[in-house]
C-alpha positions in Angstrom: 0.0 0.0 0.0 1.3 3.5 -0.8 2.0 5.9 1.9 1.0 9.4 0.7 3.0 11.2 3.4 6.3 9.8 2.1 8.2 12.0 -0.3 8.5 10.9 -3.9 12.0 10.0 -5.0 13.9 12.8 -6.6 14.0 12.6 -10.4 11.3 10.7 -12.2 11.3 8.2 -15.0 10.5 10.8 -17.7 13.6 12.8 -16.7 15.8 9.7 -16.8 14.4 8.8 -20.2 15.2 12.2 -21.5 18.9 11.7 -20.8 19.1 8.2 -22.3 21.3 7.6 -25.3 19.1 6.6 -28.2 21.9 5.7 -30.6 21.9 1.9 -29.8 18.2 1.5 -30.7 17.0 0.3 -34.1 14.2 2.0 -36.0 11.8 -0.7 -34.9 12.8 -0.4 -31.3 12.4 3.4 -31.5 8.9 2.9 -33.0 8.0 0.6 -30.2 9.4 3.1 -27.7 7.3 5.9 -29.2 4.2 3.8 -29.0 4.8 3.0 -25.3 5.5 6.7 -24.6 2.3 7.8 -26.4 0.3 5.3 -24.3 1.9 6.6 -21.2 1.0 10.2 -22.2 -2.6 9.1 -22.7 -2.6 7.4 -19.3 -1.2 10.5 -17.5 -3.5 12.8 -19.4 -6.6 10.7 -18.4 -5.4 10.7 -14.8 -4.9 14.5 -14.8 -8.3 15.0 -16.3 -10.0 12.7 -13.8 -8.2 14.6 -10.9 -9.3 18.0 -12.4 -12.9 16.7 -12.6 -12.7 15.5 -9.0 -11.4 18.8 -7.8 -14.1 20.7 -9.7 -16.8 18.6 -8.2 -15.3 19.1 -4.7 -15.1 22.8 -5.2 -18.7 22.9 -6.3 -19.8 20.8 -3.3 -17.7 22.5 -0.6 -17.1 25.9 -2.1 -13.9 27.2 -3.5 -11.1 28.4 -1.2 -12.5 26.8 2.0 -12.2 29.9 4.1 
């Protein structure tokens, strides 16, 4: 189970990917990598949109600003 009060590790996977040498990859491997990254972008976008909708609903229910 995740513990939300624990800090996230510094540096994330996307940052590490941005520094990786792509020269050893074939065109087919690069195409596969692009497809995986596009799927991850879609997953993150969907999560962001869900979180925004949740926040909007909470603001509408409880009032914006809380104080």
